[in-house]
C-alpha positions, -999 to +999 in steps of 0.1 A: +078-032-069+054-002-068+021-003-086+005+023-108-020+044-089-051+026-104-038-008-093-027+005-059-063+018-054-077-017-060-052-030-034-063-004-009-099-015-013-089-052-009-067-045+022-097-027+037-122-054+028-098-083+035-116-102+007-144-093-016-164-101-047-163-078-077-194-058-065-178-053-031-147-039-047-167-017-071-188-004-042-156+009-025-151+034-053-166+069-050-190+080-077-185+082-106-173+046-104-149+032-130-163+010-158-167-027-151-142-035-178-116-011-162-119-028-128-118-063-144-086-053-163-070-040-131-079-072-112-064-093-140-032-073-139-029-077-101-035-115-105-008-117-131+016-098-109+007-121-080-006-093-057-040-109-055-057-142-060-093-154-059-116-183-050-143-194-073-179-198-060-201-209-089-198-180-114-184-156-089-148-149-078-139-138-043-107-118-045-082-114-017-047-099-014-016-120-015+006-091-005-001-073+028-003-036+031+027-035+055+048-056+031+038-034+001+046-001+018+078-014+034+091-024+000+079+008-015+098+029+011+129+007+008+129+013-030+123+050-025+152+054-001+175+032-023+166+050-056+163+086-045+184+089-013+214+066-021+203+041+005+208+067+032+181+069+058+198+101+070+193+118+037+157+106+036+150+117+071+166+151+064+145+156+033+113+143+049+115+166+079+124+197+058+103+192+026+072+180+043+069+210+066+062+186+094+050+203+126+069+203+159+041+181+174+044+156+146+082+155+150+078+148+187+053+120+179+078+106+153+106+109+179+085+089+204+078+062+179+115+058+171+124+058+208+098+031+215+112+010+186+147+014+199+137+004+234+120-027+221+153-038+207+137-052+175+152-033+146+142-055+116 
């Protein structure tokens, strides 16, 4: 499941921090920072969705992700390809390389990455 942008932003902060108290998360935002109530609401939503959890230390909560960044974005791309490209990696690849105006150097880099993955023989 993909998250709204505001919830995904909290996740990005927690993935970067690995774990953090409210003040740590709030400090990751650029100025002007969101209101305390906004951040608390987003944290509660992510707890309810089981994307994050927390440990209690006195009156403070230390938040940490339950879903890894790799897992989140892997599921995001699987859903994207399924929903918008009829489960066709070929359609996705064609669209991606044409619509993104990807440079020849970037295409070569992508080609090397795919070749290396194929040589590894691990195609999960």
